[in-house]
Backbone as JSON Lines, residues from 0, in Angstrom:
{"i":0,"aa":"M","n":[17.53,-7.31,19.21],"ca":[16.84,-5.9,18.69],"c":[15.25,-6.29,18.84]}
{"i":1,"aa":"Q","n":[14.49,-5.79,19.89],"ca":[13.24,-6.15,19.7],"c":[12.3,-5.36,18.71]}
{"i":2,"aa":"L","n":[11.18,-6.32,18.27],"ca":[10.7,-5.8,17.19],"c":[9.12,-5.48,17.74]}
{"i":3,"aa":"F","n":[8.45,-4.75,17.56],"ca":[6.97,-4.71,17.83],"c":[5.79,-4.63,16.32]}
{"i":4,"aa":"S","n":[5.11,-4.75,16.53],"ca":[4.08,-4.74,15.58],"c":[2.55,-4.5,16.01]}
{"i":5,"aa":"S","n":[1.69,-4.24,15.08],"ca":[0.42,-3.8,15.78],"c":[-0.06,-5.38,16.6]}
{"i":6,"aa":"R","n":[0.22,-6.55,16.24],"ca":[-0.06,-7.87,17.32],"c":[1.14,-8.55,17.68]}
{"i":7,"aa":"L","n":[2.06,-8.07,17.26],"ca":[3.12,-9.05,17.3],"c":[4.59,-8.37,18.02]}
{"i":8,"aa":"F","n":[4.86,-9.44,18.8],"ca":[6.17,-9.06,19.18],"c":[7.41,-9.89,19.38]}
{"i":9,"aa":"L","n":[8.5,-9.18,18.74],"ca":[9.56,-10.18,18.49],"c":[11.09,-10.14,19.01]}
{"i":10,"aa":"R","n":[11.24,-11.14,19.32],"ca":[12.63,-11.1,20.33],"c":[13.71,-11.72,19.47]}
{"i":11,"aa":"P","n":[14.88,-11.61,19.69],"ca":[16.13,-12.28,19.13],"c":[15.62,-13.7,19.87]}
{"i":12,"aa":"V","n":[16.26,-14.56,19.57],"ca":[16.16,-15.81,19.77],"c":[17.14,-16.14,21.31]}
{"i":13,"aa":"E","n":[16.62,-17.26,22.32],"ca":[17.54,-17.23,23.23],"c":[17.45,-18.62,23.4]}
{"i":14,"aa":"A","n":[18.59,-19.09,24.38],"ca":[18.87,-20.69,24.53],"c":[17.22,-21.23,25.31]}
{"i":15,"aa":"R","n":[16.86,-20.7,25.7],"ca":[15.47,-20.9,26.61],"c":[14.43,-21.33,25.3]}
{"i":16,"aa":"D","n":[14.57,-21.04,24.14],"ca":[13.79,-21.37,23.14],"c":[13.77,-22.68,22.25]}
{"i":17,"aa":"L","n":[14.92,-23.6,23.13],"ca":[15.57,-24.84,22.65],"c":[13.9,-25.69,22.14]}
{"i":18,"aa":"H","n":[12.79,-26.0,23.63],"ca":[12.17,-27.12,23.48],"c":[10.97,-26.35,22.29]}
{"i":19,"aa":"T","n":[10.68,-25.04,22.59],"ca":[9.82,-24.55,21.56],"c":[9.96,-24.73,20.11]}
{"i":20,"aa":"L","n":[11.31,-24.38,20.07],"ca":[12.11,-24.71,18.51],"c":[11.98,-25.81,18.16]}
{"i":21,"aa":"F","n":[12.05,-27.13,18.63],"ca":[11.98,-28.13,18.53],"c":[10.46,-28.43,18.03]}
{"i":22,"aa":"T","n":[9.59,-28.03,18.93],"ca":[8.32,-28.37,18.61],"c":[7.35,-28.11,17.53]}
{"i":23,"aa":"I","n":[8.01,-26.51,17.18],"ca":[7.58,-26.06,15.83],"c":[8.32,-26.91,14.62]}
{"i":24,"aa":"Y","n":[9.81,-27.14,14.6],"ca":[10.51,-27.11,13.48],"c":[10.31,-28.84,13.83]}
{"i":25,"aa":"G","n":[10.1,-29.18,14.44],"ca":[10.12,-30.55,14.71],"c":[8.79,-31.49,14.13]}
{"i":26,"aa":"D","n":[7.87,-30.61,13.86],"ca":[6.39,-31.23,13.61],"c":[6.24,-31.32,12.02]}
{"i":27,"aa":"P","n":[5.67,-32.46,11.61],"ca":[5.56,-32.78,10.23],"c":[4.83,-31.79,9.59]}
{"i":28,"aa":"T","n":[3.87,-31.3,10.23],"ca":[2.73,-30.37,9.8],"c":[3.62,-29.13,8.84]}
{"i":29,"aa":"T","n":[4.27,-28.66,10.01],"ca":[4.95,-27.23,9.49],"c":[6.2,-27.62,8.62]}
{"i":30,"aa":"N","n":[6.23,-28.74,8.01],"ca":[7.57,-29.24,7.18],"c":[6.83,-29.59,5.68]}
{"i":31,"aa":"M","n":[5.96,-29.66,5.69],"ca":[5.21,-30.19,4.47],"c":[5.45,-29.84,3.39]}
{"i":32,"aa":"Y","n":[6.39,-28.49,3.31],"ca":[6.91,-28.06,2.33],"c":[8.45,-28.01,2.23]}
{"i":33,"aa":"N","n":[8.78,-28.48,3.31],"ca":[10.28,-28.58,3.35],"c":[10.86,-29.98,3.04]}
{"i":34,"aa":"P","n":[11.49,-30.28,2.04],"ca":[12.38,-31.42,1.65],"c":[13.04,-32.15,2.44]}
{"i":35,"aa":"A","n":[13.78,-31.26,3.23],"ca":[14.87,-31.34,4.39],"c":[13.88,-32.19,5.56]}
{"i":36,"aa":"G","n":[12.69,-32.04,5.58],"ca":[12.08,-32.63,6.69],"c":[12.05,-31.93,7.98]}
{"i":37,"aa":"P","n":[11.46,-32.22,8.85],"ca":[11.03,-31.77,10.02],"c":[12.84,-32.05,11.16]}
{"i":38,"aa":"F","n":[12.7,-31.21,11.74],"ca":[14.11,-31.24,12.88],"c":[13.86,-32.94,13.75]}
{"i":39,"aa":"P","n":[15.13,-33.53,13.25],"ca":[14.97,-34.97,14.03],"c":[14.65,-35.16,15.73]}
{"i":40,"aa":"D","n":[15.72,-34.1,16.33],"ca":[15.82,-34.39,17.77],"c":[16.52,-33.06,18.43]}
{"i":41,"aa":"L","n":[16.45,-33.14,19.36],"ca":[16.83,-31.9,20.1],"c":[18.38,-31.71,19.97]}
{"i":42,"aa":"T","n":[19.21,-32.79,19.74],"ca":[20.32,-32.33,19.71],"c":[20.62,-31.81,18.17]}
{"i":43,"aa":"F","n":[19.92,-31.94,17.19],"ca":[20.15,-31.27,15.91],"c":[19.55,-29.79,16.25]}
{"i":44,"aa":"T","n":[18.6,-29.64,16.86],"ca":[17.98,-28.73,17.29],"c":[19.13,-27.44,17.98]}
{"i":45,"aa":"E","n":[19.08,-28.13,19.03],"ca":[20.76,-27.53,19.42],"c":[21.49,-26.58,18.54]}
{"i":46,"aa":"E","n":[22.1,-27.28,17.48],"ca":[23.11,-27.16,16.58],"c":[22.28,-25.86,15.73]}
{"i":47,"aa":"V","n":[21.3,-26.03,15.26],"ca":[20.88,-25.18,14.78],"c":[20.55,-23.75,15.57]}
{"i":48,"aa":"L","n":[20.2,-23.68,16.98],"ca":[20.0,-22.76,17.86],"c":[21.32,-22.16,17.87]}
{"i":49,"aa":"A","n":[22.38,-22.86,18.08],"ca":[23.82,-22.29,18.37],"c":[23.87,-21.41,17.12]}
{"i":50,"aa":"R","n":[23.64,-22.2,15.83],"ca":[24.03,-21.09,14.92],"c":[23.4,-19.77,14.58]}
{"i":51,"aa":"W","n":[22.02,-19.77,15.06],"ca":[21.52,-18.63,14.92],"c":[21.64,-17.49,16.08]}
{"i":52,"aa":"L","n":[21.93,-18.44,17.37],"ca":[22.82,-17.07,18.5],"c":[23.77,-16.74,17.83]}
{"i":53,"aa":"A","n":[24.9,-17.63,17.17],"ca":[26.19,-16.84,16.66],"c":[25.5,-15.92,15.6]}
{"i":54,"aa":"H","n":[24.76,-15.67,14.82],"ca":[24.47,-15.11,13.79],"c":[24.29,-13.7,14.19]}
{"i":55,"aa":"W","n":[23.54,-13.35,15.35],"ca":[23.22,-12.2,15.99],"c":[24.48,-11.44,16.45]}
{"i":56,"aa":"Q","n":[25.85,-12.25,16.59],"ca":[27.09,-11.67,17.18],"c":[27.49,-11.45,15.82]}
{"i":57,"aa":"S","n":[27.4,-11.67,14.41],"ca":[27.82,-10.85,13.27],"c":[26.84,-9.85,12.58]}
{"i":58,"aa":"Y","n":[25.6,-9.88,12.93],"ca":[25.12,-9.0,12.56],"c":[24.03,-8.47,13.36]}
{"i":59,"aa":"P","n":[23.86,-7.49,12.75],"ca":[22.31,-6.53,13.27],"c":[20.86,-7.1,13.13]}
{"i":60,"aa":"F","n":[20.78,-8.3,12.43],"ca":[19.68,-8.69,12.5],"c":[19.84,-10.35,12.2]}
{"i":61,"aa":"G","n":[18.89,-11.31,12.53],"ca":[18.8,-12.29,12.64],"c":[17.75,-13.3,12.7]}
{"i":62,"aa":"N","n":[17.62,-13.97,13.7],"ca":[16.04,-15.06,13.73],"c":[15.89,-14.57,15.2]}
{"i":63,"aa":"W","n":[14.36,-14.36,15.24],"ca":[13.45,-13.61,16.13],"c":[12.54,-14.85,16.73]}
{"i":64,"aa":"A","n":[12.03,-14.84,17.97],"ca":[10.83,-15.52,18.49],"c":[9.76,-14.57,18.28]}
{"i":65,"aa":"I","n":[8.75,-15.4,17.44],"ca":[7.37,-14.43,17.05],"c":[6.52,-14.65,18.55]}
{"i":66,"aa":"C","n":[6.1,-13.48,19.18],"ca":[4.96,-13.65,19.79],"c":[3.98,-12.87,20.13]}
{"i":67,"aa":"L","n":[2.86,-13.04,20.24],"ca":[1.75,-12.25,20.01],"c":[1.85,-11.1,21.36]}
{"i":68,"aa":"R","n":[1.46,-9.97,21.14],"ca":[1.95,-9.05,22.0],"c":[1.41,-8.81,23.45]}
{"i":69,"aa":"E","n":[-0.18,-9.64,23.52],"ca":[-0.75,-9.75,24.5],"c":[-0.16,-10.67,25.46]}
{"i":70,"aa":"R","n":[0.51,-11.81,24.74],"ca":[0.9,-12.84,25.69],"c":[2.48,-13.32,25.13]}
{"i":71,"aa":"S","n":[3.4,-12.11,25.47],"ca":[4.78,-11.85,25.34],"c":[5.35,-13.2,25.67]}
{"i":72,"aa":"D","n":[4.75,-13.93,26.65],"ca":[5.66,-15.07,26.78],"c":[5.33,-16.64,26.21]}
{"i":73,"aa":"E","n":[4.42,-16.28,24.92],"ca":[4.32,-17.64,24.57],"c":[4.64,-17.55,23.01]}
{"i":74,"aa":"V","n":[5.57,-18.34,22.37],"ca":[6.06,-18.31,21.04],"c":[5.1,-19.09,20.34]}
{"i":75,"aa":"I","n":[5.06,-18.06,19.04],"ca":[3.87,-19.04,18.08],"c":[4.73,-19.13,17.21]}
{"i":76,"aa":"G","n":[5.54,-18.83,16.88],"ca":[6.9,-19.05,15.63],"c":[7.98,-18.68,15.83]}
{"i":77,"aa":"F","n":[9.01,-18.75,14.72],"ca":[9.95,-18.28,14.48],"c":[10.4,-17.93,13.23]}
{"i":78,"aa":"G","n":[11.36,-17.09,12.88],"ca":[11.77,-15.93,11.56],"c":[12.61,-15.41,11.72]}
{"i":79,"aa":"G","n":[13.26,-14.59,10.71],"ca":[14.41,-13.97,10.63],"c":[14.54,-13.1,9.68]}
{"i":80,"aa":"L","n":[15.64,-12.31,9.4],"ca":[16.5,-11.93,8.23],"c":[17.67,-13.04,8.99]}
{"i":81,"aa":"T","n":[18.45,-13.7,7.82],"ca":[19.7,-14.28,7.85],"c":[20.69,-14.38,6.58]}
{"i":82,"aa":"V","n":[21.89,-14.1,6.84],"ca":[22.73,-14.35,5.49],"c":[23.06,-15.74,5.09]}
{"i":83,"aa":"R","n":[22.42,-15.65,3.93],"ca":[22.57,-17.15,3.04],"c":[23.13,-17.14,1.79]}
{"i":84,"aa":"E","n":[23.3,-18.42,1.1],"ca":[24.04,-18.13,-0.04],"c":[22.99,-19.1,-0.84]}
{"i":85,"aa":"F","n":[22.95,-17.83,-2.13],"ca":[21.64,-18.58,-3.28],"c":[22.76,-18.48,-4.52]}
{"i":86,"aa":"A","n":[22.61,-20.0,-4.93],"ca":[23.67,-19.74,-6.17],"c":[24.77,-18.88,-5.87]}
{"i":87,"aa":"G","n":[25.39,-19.3,-4.88],"ca":[26.93,-18.86,-4.6],"c":[27.02,-17.5,-4.28]}
{"i":88,"aa":"R","n":[26.06,-16.44,-4.43],"ca":[25.93,-15.27,-3.87],"c":[25.27,-15.23,-2.45]}
{"i":89,"aa":"P","n":[26.3,-14.59,-1.52],"ca":[25.18,-14.14,-0.27],"c":[23.72,-13.47,-0.53]}
{"i":90,"aa":"V","n":[22.99,-13.53,0.49],"ca":[21.66,-12.68,0.04],"c":[21.37,-12.71,1.44]}
{"i":91,"aa":"N","n":[20.42,-11.64,1.77],"ca":[19.52,-11.4,3.17],"c":[18.58,-12.08,2.94]}
{"i":92,"aa":"N","n":[18.23,-13.2,3.53],"ca":[17.2,-14.27,3.29],"c":[15.87,-14.02,4.53]}
{"i":93,"aa":"L","n":[14.67,-13.8,3.87],"ca":[13.74,-13.66,4.82],"c":[13.2,-15.14,4.8]}
{"i":94,"aa":"G","n":[13.11,-15.68,6.43],"ca":[12.39,-16.85,6.35],"c":[11.59,-16.72,7.57]}
{"i":95,"aa":"Y","n":[10.39,-17.86,7.88],"ca":[9.75,-17.82,8.86],"c":[8.66,-19.12,8.75]}
{"i":96,"aa":"R","n":[8.62,-19.7,10.18],"ca":[7.92,-20.68,10.47],"c":[6.86,-20.99,11.62]}
{"i":97,"aa":"L","n":[5.36,-21.1,11.37],"ca":[4.84,-20.63,12.4],"c":[4.17,-22.17,13.41]}
{"i":98,"aa":"A","n":[3.68,-21.73,14.38],"ca":[2.87,-23.52,14.86],"c":[1.54,-23.26,14.07]}
{"i":99,"aa":"K","n":[1.5,-24.49,13.96],"ca":[0.12,-24.58,13.15],"c":[-0.84,-24.12,13.63]}
{"i":100,"aa":"T","n":[-1.12,-23.44,15.01],"ca":[-2.25,-23.05,15.4],"c":[-1.97,-21.49,15.25]}
{"i":101,"aa":"A","n":[-1.12,-21.0,14.48],"ca":[-1.16,-19.52,14.43],"c":[-1.62,-19.15,12.69]}
{"i":102,"aa":"W","n":[-1.54,-20.27,12.43],"ca":[-1.43,-20.38,10.72],"c":[-3.25,-19.36,10.53]}
{"i":103,"aa":"G","n":[-2.95,-18.86,9.38],"ca":[-4.36,-18.36,8.84],"c":[-4.67,-17.16,9.52]}
{"i":104,"aa":"K","n":[-3.97,-16.24,9.91],"ca":[-4.69,-15.18,10.84],"c":[-3.64,-14.12,10.47]}
{"i":105,"aa":"G","n":[-2.51,-13.93,9.51],"ca":[-2.26,-13.19,8.71],"c":[-0.91,-12.54,10.13]}
{"i":106,"aa":"Y","n":[-0.67,-13.31,10.7],"ca":[0.89,-13.41,11.5],"c":[1.86,-13.17,10.18]}
{"i":107,"aa":"A","n":[2.03,-14.0,9.67],"ca":[3.33,-14.27,8.99],"c":[3.81,-13.02,7.98]}
{"i":108,"aa":"T","n":[2.26,-12.41,7.53],"ca":[2.47,-11.33,6.56],"c":[2.99,-9.97,7.69]}
{"i":109,"aa":"E","n":[2.3,-10.2,8.71],"ca":[2.83,-8.95,9.39],"c":[4.15,-9.14,10.27]}
{"i":110,"aa":"F","n":[4.6,-10.65,10.42],"ca":[5.98,-10.66,10.41],"c":[6.79,-10.18,9.44]}
{"i":111,"aa":"A","n":[6.59,-10.74,8.01],"ca":[7.55,-10.24,7.26],"c":[7.11,-8.41,6.78]}
{"i":112,"aa":"R","n":[6.25,-8.14,7.03],"ca":[6.43,-6.61,6.85],"c":[7.23,-6.12,7.9]}
{"i":113,"aa":"T","n":[6.98,-6.43,8.96],"ca":[7.73,-5.98,10.15],"c":[9.66,-5.93,10.28]}
{"i":114,"aa":"V","n":[9.64,-7.1,9.89],"ca":[11.19,-7.67,9.44],"c":[11.65,-6.92,8.27]}
{"i":115,"aa":"I","n":[10.86,-6.54,7.15],"ca":[11.15,-5.82,6.37],"c":[11.9,-4.64,6.37]}
{"i":116,"aa":"A","n":[10.85,-3.76,6.95],"ca":[10.76,-2.38,7.47],"c":[12.28,-2.42,8.62]}
{"i":117,"aa":"Y","n":[12.2,-3.21,9.34],"ca":[13.67,-3.2,10.15],"c":[15.17,-3.37,9.18]}
{"i":118,"aa":"G","n":[14.61,-4.37,8.52],"ca":[15.96,-4.52,7.36],"c":[16.4,-3.52,6.34]}
{"i":119,"aa":"F","n":[15.36,-2.72,6.19],"ca":[15.59,-1.78,4.9],"c":[15.86,-0.34,6.11]}
{"i":120,"aa":"N","n":[14.84,0.23,6.83],"ca":[15.29,0.9,7.59],"c":[16.68,1.29,8.79]}
{"i":121,"aa":"H","n":[16.63,0.47,9.24],"ca":[17.51,0.33,10.72],"c":[18.79,-0.33,9.92]}
{"i":122,"aa":"C","n":[19.02,-1.17,9.14],"ca":[20.31,-2.05,9.1],"c":[20.26,-1.9,7.51]}
{"i":123,"aa":"Q","n":[19.47,-0.47,6.9],"ca":[20.24,-0.18,5.52],"c":[20.42,-1.35,4.81]}
{"i":124,"aa":"L","n":[19.76,-2.46,4.71],"ca":[20.21,-3.49,3.48],"c":[19.77,-3.06,2.17]}
{"i":125,"aa":"P","n":[20.31,-3.2,1.32],"ca":[19.88,-2.87,-0.19],"c":[18.77,-3.8,-0.8]}
{"i":126,"aa":"V","n":[18.71,-5.02,-0.09],"ca":[17.83,-5.91,-1.11],"c":[17.77,-7.17,-0.07]}
{"i":127,"aa":"I","n":[16.17,-7.95,0.0],"ca":[15.99,-8.78,0.8],"c":[15.16,-9.76,-0.25]}
{"i":128,"aa":"D","n":[15.48,-11.04,0.35],"ca":[15.49,-12.18,-0.82],"c":[14.93,-13.13,-0.05]}
{"i":129,"aa":"A","n":[13.99,-14.3,-0.56],"ca":[13.35,-15.36,0.38],"c":[13.16,-16.11,-0.61]}
{"i":130,"aa":"A","n":[12.93,-17.69,-0.28],"ca":[13.44,-19.15,-0.92],"c":[11.79,-19.35,-1.08]}
{"i":131,"aa":"V","n":[11.47,-20.15,-1.68],"ca":[10.04,-20.97,-1.19],"c":[9.97,-21.84,-2.32]}
{"i":132,"aa":"R","n":[9.22,-23.42,-1.61],"ca":[8.95,-24.04,-2.74],"c":[7.78,-23.91,-3.3]}
{"i":133,"aa":"E","n":[7.58,-24.2,-4.83],"ca":[6.82,-23.85,-5.9],"c":[5.52,-24.31,-5.66]}
{"i":134,"aa":"D","n":[5.09,-25.28,-4.8],"ca":[3.78,-25.53,-4.22],"c":[3.39,-25.0,-3.18]}
{"i":135,"aa":"H","n":[4.1,-24.23,-2.52],"ca":[3.82,-23.42,-1.16],"c":[3.29,-22.27,-1.3]}
{"i":136,"aa":"L","n":[2.13,-22.2,-2.08],"ca":[1.16,-21.01,-2.22],"c":[1.02,-20.26,-1.4]}
{"i":137,"aa":"A","n":[0.44,-20.71,0.49],"ca":[0.59,-19.94,1.19],"c":[1.83,-18.93,1.53]}
{"i":138,"aa":"S","n":[2.5,-19.44,1.58],"ca":[3.89,-18.75,2.1],"c":[4.22,-17.52,0.49]}
{"i":139,"aa":"Q","n":[3.78,-18.16,-0.63],"ca":[4.16,-17.16,-2.15],"c":[3.13,-16.07,-1.77]}
{"i":140,"aa":"Q","n":[2.01,-16.2,-0.97],"ca":[1.06,-15.09,-1.12],"c":[1.34,-14.48,0.04]}
{"i":141,"aa":"V","n":[2.23,-14.8,1.36],"ca":[2.59,-13.78,2.12],"c":[3.58,-12.99,1.74]}
{"i":142,"aa":"L","n":[4.88,-13.54,1.02],"ca":[5.96,-13.02,0.4],"c":[5.24,-11.48,-0.83]}
{"i":143,"aa":"E","n":[4.43,-12.25,-1.71],"ca":[3.62,-11.06,-2.5],"c":[3.14,-9.63,-1.73]}
{"i":144,"aa":"K","n":[2.05,-10.45,-0.61],"ca":[1.64,-9.06,0.05],"c":[2.66,-8.42,0.97]}
{"i":145,"aa":"A","n":[3.87,-8.85,1.2],"ca":[4.91,-8.39,1.83],"c":[5.53,-7.36,1.2]}
{"i":146,"aa":"G","n":[5.55,-7.49,-0.38],"ca":[6.21,-6.79,-1.59],"c":[7.1,-7.23,-2.21]}
{"i":147,"aa":"L","n":[7.66,-8.53,-1.87],"ca":[8.34,-9.68,-2.73],"c":[8.03,-9.81,-3.9]}
{"i":148,"aa":"R","n":[8.74,-10.12,-4.95],"ca":[8.31,-10.71,-6.79],"c":[9.08,-11.57,-6.44]}
{"i":149,"aa":"C","n":[8.6,-12.64,-7.54],"ca":[9.77,-13.82,-7.93],"c":[10.18,-13.53,-8.89]}
{"i":150,"aa":"Y","n":[11.63,-13.62,-8.95],"ca":[12.77,-13.41,-10.08],"c":[12.98,-14.46,-10.62]}
{"i":151,"aa":"D","n":[13.26,-15.71,-9.77],"ca":[14.2,-16.66,-10.53],"c":[13.53,-18.02,-9.94]}
{"i":152,"aa":"R","n":[14.44,-19.16,-10.18],"ca":[14.43,-20.6,-9.69],"c":[15.82,-20.95,-9.13]}
{"i":153,"aa":"I","n":[15.56,-21.53,-7.89],"ca":[17.04,-21.82,-7.26],"c":[17.41,-23.52,-6.88]}
{"i":154,"aa":"E","n":[18.24,-24.41,-7.2],"ca":[18.35,-25.68,-6.85],"c":[19.36,-25.24,-5.41]}
{"i":155,"aa":"D","n":[17.91,-25.39,-4.43],"ca":[18.82,-24.84,-2.86],"c":[18.96,-26.3,-2.4]}
{"i":156,"aa":"I","n":[18.14,-27.22,-2.58],"ca":[18.09,-28.51,-1.5],"c":[18.32,-29.64,-3.07]}
{"i":157,"aa":"P","n":[19.2,-30.34,-2.55],"ca":[20.1,-31.43,-3.73],"c":[18.79,-32.37,-3.44]}
{"i":158,"aa":"G","n":[18.4,-32.97,-4.89],"ca":[17.57,-33.97,-4.87],"c":[16.1,-33.52,-4.9]}
{"i":159,"aa":"A","n":[16.22,-32.3,-4.75],"ca":[14.53,-31.81,-4.74],"c":[14.05,-30.7,-5.84]}
{"i":160,"aa":"P","n":[13.06,-30.48,-6.05],"ca":[12.73,-29.68,-7.09],"c":[13.32,-28.25,-6.64]}
{"i":161,"aa":"A","n":[13.78,-27.41,-7.69],"ca":[13.66,-26.03,-7.18],"c":[13.01,-25.32,-6.62]}
{"i":162,"aa":"S","n":[13.63,-24.14,-5.88],"ca":[12.64,-23.3,-5.15],"c":[12.83,-21.93,-6.27]}
{"i":163,"aa":"L","n":[11.31,-21.13,-5.81],"ca":[11.6,-19.95,-6.37],"c":[12.16,-19.11,-5.61]}
{"i":164,"aa":"V","n":[12.72,-17.92,-5.79],"ca":[13.2,-16.95,-5.51],"c":[12.37,-15.65,-5.62]}
{"i":165,"aa":"Y","n":[12.18,-15.1,-4.6],"ca":[11.72,-13.78,-4.63],"c":[13.13,-12.69,-3.73]}
{"i":166,"aa":"E","n":[12.64,-11.32,-4.4],"ca":[13.23,-10.23,-3.87],"c":[12.45,-9.06,-3.54]}
{"i":167,"aa":"L","n":[12.95,-8.29,-2.63],"ca":[12.77,-7.15,-2.83],"c":[13.8,-5.69,-2.39]}
{"i":168,"aa":"R","n":[13.7,-4.84,-3.35],"ca":[14.67,-3.88,-3.03],"c":[14.22,-2.93,-2.34]}
{"i":169,"aa":"A","n":[15.05,-1.98,-1.55],"ca":[14.93,-0.94,-0.9],"c":[14.27,0.39,-1.58]}
{"i":170,"aa":"P","n":[14.9,0.55,-2.98],"ca":[13.91,1.68,-3.26],"c":[12.93,1.23,-3.87]}
{"i":171,"aa":"H","n":[12.26,0.04,-4.25],"ca":[11.04,-0.48,-4.73],"c":[10.61,-0.41,-3.69]}
{"i":172,"aa":"W","n":[10.86,-1.03,-2.34],"ca":[9.97,-0.61,-1.26],"c":[9.64,0.57,-0.55]}
{"i":173,"aa":"R","n":[10.61,1.3,-0.94],"ca":[10.41,2.91,-0.59],"c":[9.26,3.48,-1.31]}
{"i":174,"aa":"D","n":[9.23,3.39,-2.6],"ca":[8.71,4.11,-3.84],"c":[7.17,3.21,-3.8]}
{"i":175,"aa":"Q","n":[7.1,2.12,-3.54],"ca":[5.71,1.53,-3.46],"c":[4.64,1.84,-2.11]}
{"i":176,"aa":"G","n":[5.86,2.35,-0.99],"ca":[4.97,2.44,0.05],"c":[4.12,0.97,0.87]}
{"i":177,"aa":"T","n":[5.41,0.2,0.67],"ca":[4.9,-1.03,1.21],"c":[4.59,-0.76,2.45]}
{"i":178,"aa":"P","n":[3.31,-1.51,3.34],"ca":[3.11,-1.21,4.59],"c":[4.1,-1.8,5.57]}
{"i":179,"aa":"R","n":[4.21,-0.69,6.51],"ca":[5.67,-0.94,7.66],"c":[4.95,-1.5,8.49]}
């Protein structure tokens, strides 16, 4: 499912995204708040991409390549909604990672709002969650601008400090008139 916002074009990930995915997820700068660290090599990246592609076979949502509308062939990041497990319960997890050159331009917030609208309107999801490191203030601001609120902490990465867990419920999103 392709999605559009005022500045972004989102398309489901494809096999051709392998090298761009490794460039962004293998960059130590884009992983400064990720205790698992950057992707180590192309083999690992292929395994992740295979899981992302398989997710689309089971759900009407997954990971998208994030492109600018005016340059739809240039990927500036990746993100999506994926089913994950937090504290033993399945959640619809919102996640994103942008190339450093795309930081500070509002693209992450625009992406999050677009995907949230798709999740609630098209997929009829009841709730969307996100986990973020406690010291990753920029990502927390993105989630809050998109309407999510922090409600818990979760031990999601062994040996690392807990992550903050954010959520947005469909009725609250509709009632608040969150920008779509």
